[in-house]
PDB file of N, CA, C and O in Angstrom:
ATOM      1  N   MET A   1     -15.965  18.068  -1.709  1.00  0.00           N
ATOM      2  CA  MET A   1     -16.832  18.476  -2.786  1.00  0.00           C
ATOM      3  C   MET A   1     -17.991  17.492  -2.949  1.00  0.00           C
ATOM      4  O   MET A   1     -19.139  17.894  -3.136  1.00  0.00           O
ATOM      5  N   ILE A   2     -17.675  16.201  -2.875  1.00  0.00           N
ATOM      6  CA  ILE A   2     -18.722  15.185  -3.030  1.00  0.00           C
ATOM      7  C   ILE A   2     -19.747  15.315  -1.909  1.00  0.00           C
ATOM      8  O   ILE A   2     -20.953  15.279  -2.154  1.00  0.00           O
ATOM      9  N   ARG A   3     -19.263  15.467  -0.682  1.00  0.00           N
ATOM     10  CA  ARG A   3     -20.192  15.564   0.450  1.00  0.00           C
ATOM     11  C   ARG A   3     -21.077  16.804   0.345  1.00  0.00           C
ATOM     12  O   ARG A   3     -22.253  16.754   0.705  1.00  0.00           O
ATOM     13  N   ASP A   4     -20.537  17.889  -0.133  1.00  0.00           N
ATOM     14  CA  ASP A   4     -21.350  19.106  -0.312  1.00  0.00           C
ATOM     15  C   ASP A   4     -22.349  18.941  -1.452  1.00  0.00           C
ATOM     16  O   ASP A   4     -23.513  19.321  -1.316  1.00  0.00           O
ATOM     17  N   ALA A   5     -21.909  18.384  -2.564  1.00  0.00           N
ATOM     18  CA  ALA A   5     -22.766  18.274  -3.743  1.00  0.00           C
ATOM     19  C   ALA A   5     -23.899  17.266  -3.551  1.00  0.00           C
ATOM     20  O   ALA A   5     -24.995  17.453  -4.079  1.00  0.00           O
ATOM     21  N   TYR A   6     -23.632  16.190  -2.790  1.00  0.00           N
ATOM     22  CA  TYR A   6     -24.626  15.127  -2.646  1.00  0.00           C
ATOM     23  C   TYR A   6     -25.125  14.976  -1.199  1.00  0.00           C
ATOM     24  O   TYR A   6     -25.580  13.905  -0.799  1.00  0.00           O
ATOM     25  N   ARG A   7     -25.034  16.039  -0.441  1.00  0.00           N
ATOM     26  CA  ARG A   7     -25.384  16.037   0.985  1.00  0.00           C
ATOM     27  C   ARG A   7     -26.753  15.423   1.254  1.00  0.00           C
ATOM     28  O   ARG A   7     -26.893  14.640   2.194  1.00  0.00           O
ATOM     29  N   ASN A   8     -27.747  15.748   0.472  1.00  0.00           N
ATOM     30  CA  ASN A   8     -29.120  15.314   0.721  1.00  0.00           C
ATOM     31  C   ASN A   8     -29.576  14.208  -0.225  1.00  0.00           C
ATOM     32  O   ASN A   8     -30.746  14.160  -0.606  1.00  0.00           O
ATOM     33  N   SER A   9     -28.674  13.333  -0.597  1.00  0.00           N
ATOM     34  CA  SER A   9     -29.057  12.267  -1.527  1.00  0.00           C
ATOM     35  C   SER A   9     -28.634  10.905  -0.981  1.00  0.00           C
ATOM     36  O   SER A   9     -27.827  10.814  -0.056  1.00  0.00           O
ATOM     37  N   GLU A  10     -29.186   9.866  -1.563  1.00  0.00           N
ATOM     38  CA  GLU A  10     -28.821   8.497  -1.205  1.00  0.00           C
ATOM     39  C   GLU A  10     -27.408   8.160  -1.674  1.00  0.00           C
ATOM     40  O   GLU A  10     -26.758   7.277  -1.115  1.00  0.00           O
ATOM     41  N   PHE A  11     -26.939   8.857  -2.691  1.00  0.00           N
ATOM     42  CA  PHE A  11     -25.616   8.580  -3.258  1.00  0.00           C
ATOM     43  C   PHE A  11     -24.517   8.703  -2.213  1.00  0.00           C
ATOM     44  O   PHE A  11     -23.560   7.930  -2.238  1.00  0.00           O
ATOM     45  N   ILE A  12     -24.634   9.656  -1.295  1.00  0.00           N
ATOM     46  CA  ILE A  12     -23.570   9.892  -0.319  1.00  0.00           C
ATOM     47  C   ILE A  12     -23.358   8.665   0.572  1.00  0.00           C
ATOM     48  O   ILE A  12     -22.230   8.389   0.981  1.00  0.00           O
ATOM     49  N   ASN A  13     -24.424   7.932   0.875  1.00  0.00           N
ATOM     50  CA  ASN A  13     -24.281   6.712   1.686  1.00  0.00           C
ATOM     51  C   ASN A  13     -23.517   5.631   0.919  1.00  0.00           C
ATOM     52  O   ASN A  13     -22.613   4.999   1.465  1.00  0.00           O
ATOM     53  N   GLU A  14     -23.884   5.424  -0.341  1.00  0.00           N
ATOM     54  CA  GLU A  14     -23.182   4.445  -1.174  1.00  0.00           C
ATOM     55  C   GLU A  14     -21.724   4.862  -1.373  1.00  0.00           C
ATOM     56  O   GLU A  14     -20.823   4.023  -1.346  1.00  0.00           O
ATOM     57  N   TYR A  15     -21.503   6.136  -1.569  1.00  0.00           N
ATOM     58  CA  TYR A  15     -20.154   6.674  -1.748  1.00  0.00           C
ATOM     59  C   TYR A  15     -19.295   6.362  -0.513  1.00  0.00           C
ATOM     60  O   TYR A  15     -18.160   5.904  -0.643  1.00  0.00           O
ATOM     61  N   GLN A  16     -19.840   6.612   0.679  1.00  0.00           N
ATOM     62  CA  GLN A  16     -19.079   6.381   1.901  1.00  0.00           C
ATOM     63  C   GLN A  16     -18.782   4.899   2.108  1.00  0.00           C
ATOM     64  O   GLN A  16     -17.700   4.548   2.580  1.00  0.00           O
ATOM     65  N   ILE A  17     -19.711   4.041   1.767  1.00  0.00           N
ATOM     66  CA  ILE A  17     -19.481   2.595   1.863  1.00  0.00           C
ATOM     67  C   ILE A  17     -18.344   2.172   0.943  1.00  0.00           C
ATOM     68  O   ILE A  17     -17.488   1.378   1.332  1.00  0.00           O
ATOM     69  N   ARG A  18     -18.335   2.700  -0.268  1.00  0.00           N
ATOM     70  CA  ARG A  18     -17.251   2.359  -1.216  1.00  0.00           C
ATOM     71  C   ARG A  18     -15.900   2.900  -0.749  1.00  0.00           C
ATOM     72  O   ARG A  18     -14.875   2.234  -0.896  1.00  0.00           O
ATOM     73  N   ILE A  19     -15.903   4.099  -0.191  1.00  0.00           N
ATOM     74  CA  ILE A  19     -14.656   4.665   0.352  1.00  0.00           C
ATOM     75  C   ILE A  19     -14.124   3.768   1.463  1.00  0.00           C
ATOM     76  O   ILE A  19     -12.937   3.445   1.489  1.00  0.00           O
ATOM     77  N   ASP A  20     -14.997   3.368   2.375  1.00  0.00           N
ATOM     78  CA  ASP A  20     -14.583   2.502   3.479  1.00  0.00           C
ATOM     79  C   ASP A  20     -14.054   1.168   2.978  1.00  0.00           C
ATOM     80  O   ASP A  20     -13.017   0.696   3.443  1.00  0.00           O
ATOM     81  N   ASN A  21     -14.759   0.560   2.033  1.00  0.00           N
ATOM     82  CA  ASN A  21     -14.326  -0.739   1.512  1.00  0.00           C
ATOM     83  C   ASN A  21     -13.038  -0.649   0.716  1.00  0.00           C
ATOM     84  O   ASN A  21     -12.211  -1.560   0.765  1.00  0.00           O
ATOM     85  N   THR A  22     -12.859   0.437  -0.014  1.00  0.00           N
ATOM     86  CA  THR A  22     -11.675   0.584  -0.855  1.00  0.00           C
ATOM     87  C   THR A  22     -10.447   1.027  -0.069  1.00  0.00           C
ATOM     88  O   THR A  22      -9.335   0.592  -0.368  1.00  0.00           O
ATOM     89  N   PHE A  23     -10.630   1.881   0.927  1.00  0.00           N
ATOM     90  CA  PHE A  23      -9.480   2.454   1.624  1.00  0.00           C
ATOM     91  C   PHE A  23      -9.425   2.095   3.101  1.00  0.00           C
ATOM     92  O   PHE A  23      -8.419   1.555   3.561  1.00  0.00           O
ATOM     93  N   SER A  24     -10.453   2.374   3.835  1.00  0.00           N
ATOM     94  CA  SER A  24     -10.413   2.223   5.295  1.00  0.00           C
ATOM     95  C   SER A  24     -10.366   0.775   5.741  1.00  0.00           C
ATOM     96  O   SER A  24      -9.687   0.461   6.719  1.00  0.00           O
ATOM     97  N   ASN A  25     -11.061  -0.108   5.059  1.00  0.00           N
ATOM     98  CA  ASN A  25     -11.150  -1.500   5.485  1.00  0.00           C
ATOM     99  C   ASN A  25     -10.297  -2.453   4.664  1.00  0.00           C
ATOM    100  O   ASN A  25     -10.297  -3.654   4.934  1.00  0.00           O
ATOM    101  N   ASP A  26      -9.583  -1.961   3.687  1.00  0.00           N
ATOM    102  CA  ASP A  26      -8.748  -2.805   2.838  1.00  0.00           C
ATOM    103  C   ASP A  26      -7.340  -2.886   3.428  1.00  0.00           C
ATOM    104  O   ASP A  26      -6.672  -1.858   3.538  1.00  0.00           O
ATOM    105  N   PRO A  27      -6.870  -4.075   3.810  1.00  0.00           N
ATOM    106  CA  PRO A  27      -5.552  -4.193   4.454  1.00  0.00           C
ATOM    107  C   PRO A  27      -4.395  -3.634   3.623  1.00  0.00           C
ATOM    108  O   PRO A  27      -3.480  -3.031   4.183  1.00  0.00           O
ATOM    109  N   ILE A  28      -4.416  -3.817   2.315  1.00  0.00           N
ATOM    110  CA  ILE A  28      -3.328  -3.294   1.471  1.00  0.00           C
ATOM    111  C   ILE A  28      -3.318  -1.767   1.502  1.00  0.00           C
ATOM    112  O   ILE A  28      -2.251  -1.161   1.605  1.00  0.00           O
ATOM    113  N   SER A  29      -4.486  -1.141   1.415  1.00  0.00           N
ATOM    114  CA  SER A  29      -4.564   0.320   1.475  1.00  0.00           C
ATOM    115  C   SER A  29      -4.087   0.843   2.824  1.00  0.00           C
ATOM    116  O   SER A  29      -3.396   1.858   2.901  1.00  0.00           O
ATOM    117  N   VAL A  30      -4.463   0.138   3.880  1.00  0.00           N
ATOM    118  CA  VAL A  30      -4.023   0.537   5.224  1.00  0.00           C
ATOM    119  C   VAL A  30      -2.507   0.396   5.331  1.00  0.00           C
ATOM    120  O   VAL A  30      -1.847   1.259   5.910  1.00  0.00           O
ATOM    121  N   LEU A  31      -1.949  -0.682   4.782  1.00  0.00           N
ATOM    122  CA  LEU A  31      -0.499  -0.879   4.805  1.00  0.00           C
ATOM    123  C   LEU A  31       0.229   0.243   4.067  1.00  0.00           C
ATOM    124  O   LEU A  31       1.218   0.772   4.572  1.00  0.00           O
ATOM    125  N   VAL A  32      -0.245   0.607   2.891  1.00  0.00           N
ATOM    126  CA  VAL A  32       0.388   1.681   2.113  1.00  0.00           C
ATOM    127  C   VAL A  32       0.348   2.999   2.905  1.00  0.00           C
ATOM    128  O   VAL A  32       1.336   3.732   2.953  1.00  0.00           O
ATOM    129  N   LYS A  33      -0.791   3.287   3.517  1.00  0.00           N
ATOM    130  CA  LYS A  33      -0.919   4.507   4.331  1.00  0.00           C
ATOM    131  C   LYS A  33       0.047   4.466   5.518  1.00  0.00           C
ATOM    132  O   LYS A  33       0.679   5.473   5.839  1.00  0.00           O
ATOM    133  N   GLU A  34       0.162   3.316   6.161  1.00  0.00           N
ATOM    134  CA  GLU A  34       1.051   3.182   7.311  1.00  0.00           C
ATOM    135  C   GLU A  34       2.526   3.296   6.908  1.00  0.00           C
ATOM    136  O   GLU A  34       3.320   3.893   7.636  1.00  0.00           O
ATOM    137  N   ILE A  35       2.899   2.726   5.753  1.00  0.00           N
ATOM    138  CA  ILE A  35       4.285   2.879   5.287  1.00  0.00           C
ATOM    139  C   ILE A  35       4.583   4.351   5.008  1.00  0.00           C
ATOM    140  O   ILE A  35       5.663   4.843   5.333  1.00  0.00           O
ATOM    141  N   ARG A  36       3.627   5.046   4.411  1.00  0.00           N
ATOM    142  CA  ARG A  36       3.781   6.484   4.180  1.00  0.00           C
ATOM    143  C   ARG A  36       3.994   7.219   5.506  1.00  0.00           C
ATOM    144  O   ARG A  36       4.905   8.038   5.623  1.00  0.00           O
ATOM    145  N   ASN A  37       3.157   6.929   6.503  1.00  0.00           N
ATOM    146  CA  ASN A  37       3.284   7.574   7.809  1.00  0.00           C
ATOM    147  C   ASN A  37       4.607   7.229   8.483  1.00  0.00           C
ATOM    148  O   ASN A  37       5.229   8.087   9.110  1.00  0.00           O
ATOM    149  N   TYR A  38       5.037   5.977   8.356  1.00  0.00           N
ATOM    150  CA  TYR A  38       6.307   5.541   8.923  1.00  0.00           C
ATOM    151  C   TYR A  38       7.458   6.373   8.348  1.00  0.00           C
ATOM    152  O   TYR A  38       8.303   6.879   9.086  1.00  0.00           O
ATOM    153  N   ILE A  39       7.475   6.502   7.031  1.00  0.00           N
ATOM    154  CA  ILE A  39       8.552   7.237   6.362  1.00  0.00           C
ATOM    155  C   ILE A  39       8.514   8.720   6.720  1.00  0.00           C
ATOM    156  O   ILE A  39       9.558   9.327   6.959  1.00  0.00           O
ATOM    157  N   LEU A  40       7.320   9.305   6.757  1.00  0.00           N
ATOM    158  CA  LEU A  40       7.211  10.736   7.033  1.00  0.00           C
ATOM    159  C   LEU A  40       7.481  11.097   8.489  1.00  0.00           C
ATOM    160  O   LEU A  40       8.076  12.138   8.767  1.00  0.00           O
ATOM    161  N   HIS A  41       7.050  10.251   9.422  1.00  0.00           N
ATOM    162  CA  HIS A  41       7.053  10.651  10.825  1.00  0.00           C
ATOM    163  C   HIS A  41       7.995   9.856  11.718  1.00  0.00           C
ATOM    164  O   HIS A  41       8.205  10.233  12.871  1.00  0.00           O
ATOM    165  N   TYR A  42       8.567   8.767  11.215  1.00  0.00           N
ATOM    166  CA  TYR A  42       9.378   7.925  12.093  1.00  0.00           C
ATOM    167  C   TYR A  42      10.797   7.748  11.567  1.00  0.00           C
ATOM    168  O   TYR A  42      11.757   8.209  12.185  1.00  0.00           O
ATOM    169  N   SER A  43      10.926   7.079  10.427  1.00  0.00           N
ATOM    170  CA  SER A  43      12.261   6.775   9.920  1.00  0.00           C
ATOM    171  C   SER A  43      12.171   6.266   8.484  1.00  0.00           C
ATOM    172  O   SER A  43      11.095   5.894   8.015  1.00  0.00           O
ATOM    173  N   LEU A  44      13.295   6.252   7.800  1.00  0.00           N
ATOM    174  CA  LEU A  44      13.358   5.594   6.494  1.00  0.00           C
ATOM    175  C   LEU A  44      13.562   4.100   6.741  1.00  0.00           C
ATOM    176  O   LEU A  44      14.421   3.722   7.538  1.00  0.00           O
ATOM    177  N   PRO A  45      12.793   3.252   6.076  1.00  0.00           N
ATOM    178  CA  PRO A  45      12.950   1.814   6.312  1.00  0.00           C
ATOM    179  C   PRO A  45      14.221   1.273   5.672  1.00  0.00           C
ATOM    180  O   PRO A  45      14.761   1.853   4.730  1.00  0.00           O
ATOM    181  N   VAL A  46      14.687   0.141   6.210  1.00  0.00           N
ATOM    182  CA  VAL A  46      15.810  -0.560   5.601  1.00  0.00           C
ATOM    183  C   VAL A  46      15.283  -1.178   4.307  1.00  0.00           C
ATOM    184  O   VAL A  46      14.320  -1.944   4.327  1.00  0.00           O
ATOM    185  N   THR A  47      15.913  -0.844   3.194  1.00  0.00           N
ATOM    186  CA  THR A  47      15.440  -1.330   1.897  1.00  0.00           C
ATOM    187  C   THR A  47      16.550  -2.050   1.142  1.00  0.00           C
ATOM    188  O   THR A  47      17.739  -1.804   1.347  1.00  0.00           O
ATOM    189  N   PHE A  48      16.127  -2.927   0.282  1.00  0.00           N
ATOM    190  CA  PHE A  48      17.018  -3.639  -0.627  1.00  0.00           C
ATOM    191  C   PHE A  48      16.387  -3.579  -2.008  1.00  0.00           C
ATOM    192  O   PHE A  48      15.165  -3.496  -2.133  1.00  0.00           O
ATOM    193  N   SER A  49      17.203  -3.619  -3.029  1.00  0.00           N
ATOM    194  CA  SER A  49      16.646  -3.657  -4.378  1.00  0.00           C
ATOM    195  C   SER A  49      17.088  -4.950  -5.057  1.00  0.00           C
ATOM    196  O   SER A  49      18.135  -5.519  -4.749  1.00  0.00           O
ATOM    197  N   LYS A  50      16.263  -5.382  -5.977  1.00  0.00           N
ATOM    198  CA  LYS A  50      16.551  -6.615  -6.706  1.00  0.00           C
ATOM    199  C   LYS A  50      16.181  -6.380  -8.160  1.00  0.00           C
ATOM    200  O   LYS A  50      15.067  -5.950  -8.462  1.00  0.00           O
ATOM    201  N   LEU A  51      17.098  -6.657  -9.045  1.00  0.00           N
ATOM    202  CA  LEU A  51      16.876  -6.498 -10.476  1.00  0.00           C
ATOM    203  C   LEU A  51      17.127  -7.849 -11.140  1.00  0.00           C
ATOM    204  O   LEU A  51      18.195  -8.443 -10.992  1.00  0.00           O
ATOM    205  N   ILE A  52      16.126  -8.319 -11.870  1.00  0.00           N
ATOM    206  CA  ILE A  52      16.214  -9.641 -12.497  1.00  0.00           C
ATOM    207  C   ILE A  52      16.076  -9.487 -14.011  1.00  0.00           C
ATOM    208  O   ILE A  52      15.121  -8.884 -14.501  1.00  0.00           O
ATOM    209  N   PHE A  53      17.028 -10.032 -14.728  1.00  0.00           N
ATOM    210  CA  PHE A  53      16.977 -10.061 -16.189  1.00  0.00           C
ATOM    211  C   PHE A  53      16.782 -11.508 -16.616  1.00  0.00           C
ATOM    212  O   PHE A  53      17.450 -12.410 -16.110  1.00  0.00           O
ATOM    213  N   SER A  54      15.864 -11.722 -17.547  1.00  0.00           N
ATOM    214  CA  SER A  54      15.666 -13.073 -18.053  1.00  0.00           C
ATOM    215  C   SER A  54      15.304 -13.018 -19.534  1.00  0.00           C
ATOM    216  O   SER A  54      14.876 -11.987 -20.053  1.00  0.00           O
ATOM    217  N   GLN A  55      15.486 -14.147 -20.190  1.00  0.00           N
ATOM    218  CA  GLN A  55      15.156 -14.233 -21.611  1.00  0.00           C
ATOM    219  C   GLN A  55      14.521 -15.591 -21.876  1.00  0.00           C
ATOM    220  O   GLN A  55      15.053 -16.628 -21.479  1.00  0.00           O
ATOM    221  N   ASP A  56      13.382 -15.572 -22.550  1.00  0.00           N
ATOM    222  CA  ASP A  56      12.722 -16.810 -22.964  1.00  0.00           C
ATOM    223  C   ASP A  56      13.533 -17.393 -24.113  1.00  0.00           C
ATOM    224  O   ASP A  56      13.729 -16.739 -25.137  1.00  0.00           O
ATOM    225  N   LEU A  57      13.997 -18.611 -23.942  1.00  0.00           N
ATOM    226  CA  LEU A  57      14.875 -19.220 -24.953  1.00  0.00           C
ATOM    227  C   LEU A  57      14.167 -19.519 -26.270  1.00  0.00           C
ATOM    228  O   LEU A  57      14.806 -19.542 -27.322  1.00  0.00           O
ATOM    229  N   GLN A  58      12.870 -19.747 -26.226  1.00  0.00           N
ATOM    230  CA  GLN A  58      12.131 -20.051 -27.458  1.00  0.00           C
ATOM    231  C   GLN A  58      11.759 -18.787 -28.219  1.00  0.00           C
ATOM    232  O   GLN A  58      11.945 -18.724 -29.434  1.00  0.00           O
ATOM    233  N   THR A  59      11.241 -17.788 -27.531  1.00  0.00           N
ATOM    234  CA  THR A  59      10.773 -16.575 -28.214  1.00  0.00           C
ATOM    235  C   THR A  59      11.825 -15.473 -28.257  1.00  0.00           C
ATOM    236  O   THR A  59      11.674 -14.484 -28.975  1.00  0.00           O
ATOM    237  N   LYS A  60      12.873 -15.648 -27.496  1.00  0.00           N
ATOM    238  CA  LYS A  60      13.944 -14.634 -27.385  1.00  0.00           C
ATOM    239  C   LYS A  60      13.449 -13.332 -26.741  1.00  0.00           C
ATOM    240  O   LYS A  60      14.114 -12.298 -26.809  1.00  0.00           O
ATOM    241  N   GLU A  61      12.282 -13.407 -26.122  1.00  0.00           N
ATOM    242  CA  GLU A  61      11.727 -12.228 -25.450  1.00  0.00           C
ATOM    243  C   GLU A  61      12.488 -11.981 -24.152  1.00  0.00           C
ATOM    244  O   GLU A  61      12.695 -12.889 -23.347  1.00  0.00           O
ATOM    245  N   GLN A  62      12.898 -10.728 -23.971  1.00  0.00           N
ATOM    246  CA  GLN A  62      13.632 -10.353 -22.766  1.00  0.00           C
ATOM    247  C   GLN A  62      12.677  -9.718 -21.750  1.00  0.00           C
ATOM    248  O   GLN A  62      11.735  -9.010 -22.107  1.00  0.00           O
ATOM    249  N   LYS A  63      12.947  -9.991 -20.504  1.00  0.00           N
ATOM    250  CA  LYS A  63      12.087  -9.474 -19.448  1.00  0.00           C
ATOM    251  C   LYS A  63      12.960  -8.944 -18.319  1.00  0.00           C
ATOM    252  O   LYS A  63      13.956  -9.563 -17.944  1.00  0.00           O
ATOM    253  N   THR A  64      12.576  -7.799 -17.787  1.00  0.00           N
ATOM    254  CA  THR A  64      13.274  -7.202 -16.663  1.00  0.00           C
ATOM    255  C   THR A  64      12.280  -6.993 -15.537  1.00  0.00           C
ATOM    256  O   THR A  64      11.202  -6.435 -15.740  1.00  0.00           O
ATOM    257  N   ILE A  65      12.649  -7.444 -14.355  1.00  0.00           N
ATOM    258  CA  ILE A  65      11.820  -7.264 -13.166  1.00  0.00           C
ATOM    259  C   ILE A  65      12.628  -6.489 -12.138  1.00  0.00           C
ATOM    260  O   ILE A  65      13.765  -6.841 -11.825  1.00  0.00           O
ATOM    261  N   SER A  66      12.029  -5.440 -11.624  1.00  0.00           N
ATOM    262  CA  SER A  66      12.676  -4.629 -10.603  1.00  0.00           C
ATOM    263  C   SER A  66      11.823  -4.660  -9.341  1.00  0.00           C
ATOM    264  O   SER A  66      10.612  -4.443  -9.401  1.00  0.00           O
ATOM    265  N   LYS A  67      12.447  -4.927  -8.204  1.00  0.00           N
ATOM    266  CA  LYS A  67      11.721  -5.018  -6.931  1.00  0.00           C
ATOM    267  C   LYS A  67      12.428  -4.181  -5.881  1.00  0.00           C
ATOM    268  O   LYS A  67      13.652  -4.049  -5.881  1.00  0.00           O
ATOM    269  N   VAL A  68      11.629  -3.620  -4.989  1.00  0.00           N
ATOM    270  CA  VAL A  68      12.156  -2.972  -3.791  1.00  0.00           C
ATOM    271  C   VAL A  68      11.648  -3.782  -2.618  1.00  0.00           C
ATOM    272  O   VAL A  68      10.444  -4.002  -2.486  1.00  0.00           O
ATOM    273  N   LEU A  69      12.553  -4.225  -1.769  1.00  0.00           N
ATOM    274  CA  LEU A  69      12.211  -5.064  -0.631  1.00  0.00           C
ATOM    275  C   LEU A  69      12.411  -4.270   0.655  1.00  0.00           C
ATOM    276  O   LEU A  69      13.400  -3.553   0.801  1.00  0.00           O
ATOM    277  N   LEU A  70      11.471  -4.401   1.584  1.00  0.00           N
ATOM    278  CA  LEU A  70      11.558  -3.740   2.876  1.00  0.00           C
ATOM    279  C   LEU A  70      11.833  -4.790   3.944  1.00  0.00           C
ATOM    280  O   LEU A  70      11.242  -5.869   3.920  1.00  0.00           O
ATOM    281  N   GLU A  71      12.715  -4.485   4.869  1.00  0.00           N
ATOM    282  CA  GLU A  71      13.003  -5.420   5.944  1.00  0.00           C
ATOM    283  C   GLU A  71      11.933  -5.307   7.023  1.00  0.00           C
ATOM    284  O   GLU A  71      11.842  -4.288   7.707  1.00  0.00           O
ATOM    285  N   LYS A  72      11.137  -6.334   7.173  1.00  0.00           N
ATOM    286  CA  LYS A  72       9.995  -6.325   8.088  1.00  0.00           C
ATOM    287  C   LYS A  72      10.424  -6.105   9.539  1.00  0.00           C
ATOM    288  O   LYS A  72       9.782  -5.344  10.264  1.00  0.00           O
ATOM    289  N   ARG A  73      11.477  -6.748   9.957  1.00  0.00           N
ATOM    290  CA  ARG A  73      11.932  -6.636  11.351  1.00  0.00           C
ATOM    291  C   ARG A  73      12.203  -5.190  11.746  1.00  0.00           C
ATOM    292  O   ARG A  73      11.819  -4.764  12.835  1.00  0.00           O
ATOM    293  N   SER A  74      12.859  -4.432  10.873  1.00  0.00           N
ATOM    294  CA  SER A  74      13.169  -3.038  11.200  1.00  0.00           C
ATOM    295  C   SER A  74      11.907  -2.172  11.195  1.00  0.00           C
ATOM    296  O   SER A  74      11.823  -1.196  11.939  1.00  0.00           O
ATOM    297  N   LEU A  75      10.928  -2.527  10.357  1.00  0.00           N
ATOM    298  CA  LEU A  75       9.676  -1.772  10.330  1.00  0.00           C
ATOM    299  C   LEU A  75       8.881  -1.963  11.611  1.00  0.00           C
ATOM    300  O   LEU A  75       8.213  -1.033  12.062  1.00  0.00           O
ATOM    301  N   LEU A  76       8.938  -3.136  12.199  1.00  0.00           N
ATOM    302  CA  LEU A  76       8.156  -3.433  13.395  1.00  0.00           C
ATOM    303  C   LEU A  76       8.795  -2.915  14.677  1.00  0.00           C
ATOM    304  O   LEU A  76       8.132  -2.827  15.710  1.00  0.00           O
ATOM    305  N   ASP A  77      10.061  -2.577  14.617  1.00  0.00           N
ATOM    306  CA  ASP A  77      10.800  -2.154  15.809  1.00  0.00           C
ATOM    307  C   ASP A  77      10.442  -0.723  16.216  1.00  0.00           C
ATOM    308  O   ASP A  77      10.891   0.232  15.582  1.00  0.00           O
ATOM    309  N   GLY A  78       9.640  -0.573  17.263  1.00  0.00           N
ATOM    310  CA  GLY A  78       9.382   0.737  17.847  1.00  0.00           C
ATOM    311  C   GLY A  78       8.288   1.561  17.204  1.00  0.00           C
ATOM    312  O   GLY A  78       8.071   2.696  17.631  1.00  0.00           O
ATOM    313  N   TYR A  79       7.592   1.061  16.209  1.00  0.00           N
ATOM    314  CA  TYR A  79       6.530   1.827  15.549  1.00  0.00           C
ATOM    315  C   TYR A  79       5.204   1.123  15.783  1.00  0.00           C
ATOM    316  O   TYR A  79       5.120  -0.101  15.681  1.00  0.00           O
ATOM    317  N   LYS A  80       4.170   1.892  16.096  1.00  0.00           N
ATOM    318  CA  LYS A  80       2.849   1.313  16.361  1.00  0.00           C
ATOM    319  C   LYS A  80       2.038   1.277  15.067  1.00  0.00           C
ATOM    320  O   LYS A  80       1.527   2.299  14.611  1.00  0.00           O
ATOM    321  N   TRP A  81       1.930   0.089  14.490  1.00  0.00           N
ATOM    322  CA  TRP A  81       1.200  -0.109  13.242  1.00  0.00           C
ATOM    323  C   TRP A  81      -0.269  -0.382  13.529  1.00  0.00           C
ATOM    324  O   TRP A  81      -0.608  -0.962  14.560  1.00  0.00           O
ATOM    325  N   GLU A  82      -1.146   0.038  12.612  1.00  0.00           N
ATOM    326  CA  GLU A  82      -2.552  -0.344  12.706  1.00  0.00           C
ATOM    327  C   GLU A  82      -2.628  -1.854  12.522  1.00  0.00           C
ATOM    328  O   GLU A  82      -1.889  -2.404  11.705  1.00  0.00           O
ATOM    329  N   PRO A  83      -3.507  -2.545  13.265  1.00  0.00           N
ATOM    330  CA  PRO A  83      -3.583  -4.003  13.169  1.00  0.00           C
ATOM    331  C   PRO A  83      -3.775  -4.537  11.754  1.00  0.00           C
ATOM    332  O   PRO A  83      -3.180  -5.555  11.401  1.00  0.00           O
ATOM    333  N   ALA A  84      -4.583  -3.882  10.946  1.00  0.00           N
ATOM    334  CA  ALA A  84      -4.824  -4.365   9.577  1.00  0.00           C
ATOM    335  C   ALA A  84      -3.540  -4.363   8.765  1.00  0.00           C
ATOM    336  O   ALA A  84      -3.339  -5.244   7.929  1.00  0.00           O
ATOM    337  N   ALA A  85      -2.672  -3.394   8.996  1.00  0.00           N
ATOM    338  CA  ALA A  85      -1.404  -3.311   8.255  1.00  0.00           C
ATOM    339  C   ALA A  85      -0.372  -4.269   8.827  1.00  0.00           C
ATOM    340  O   ALA A  85       0.406  -4.864   8.081  1.00  0.00           O
ATOM    341  N   LYS A  86      -0.360  -4.421  10.126  1.00  0.00           N
ATOM    342  CA  LYS A  86       0.651  -5.263  10.779  1.00  0.00           C
ATOM    343  C   LYS A  86       0.466  -6.737  10.455  1.00  0.00           C
ATOM    344  O   LYS A  86       1.439  -7.492  10.452  1.00  0.00           O
ATOM    345  N   ASN A  87      -0.751  -7.156  10.184  1.00  0.00           N
ATOM    346  CA  ASN A  87      -1.029  -8.568   9.938  1.00  0.00           C
ATOM    347  C   ASN A  87      -0.738  -9.027   8.521  1.00  0.00           C
ATOM    348  O   ASN A  87      -0.868 -10.216   8.229  1.00  0.00           O
ATOM    349  N   ILE A  88      -0.353  -8.136   7.643  1.00  0.00           N
ATOM    350  CA  ILE A  88      -0.074  -8.536   6.256  1.00  0.00           C
ATOM    351  C   ILE A  88       1.306  -9.168   6.173  1.00  0.00           C
ATOM    352  O   ILE A  88       1.735  -9.574   5.093  1.00  0.00           O
TER     353      ILE A  88
END
């Protein structure tokens, strides 16, 4: 829609530069895309979960942190990653 609406304007060039910088050239974005492709087309990764409960002793504020961890070794075995994603 953007390309059709702004086909003959300077905006389309700036738009494409921002798209490239935000998605195509950003290593984190490339990694997320590659993990998606890995899961859809190759295999489910080996995952671990971690749940951390803590409490600040002075304020009595409770905090919960939840993490999902991926095993890097299993992700690299047999799948061709884009260089930007593999180097993270």
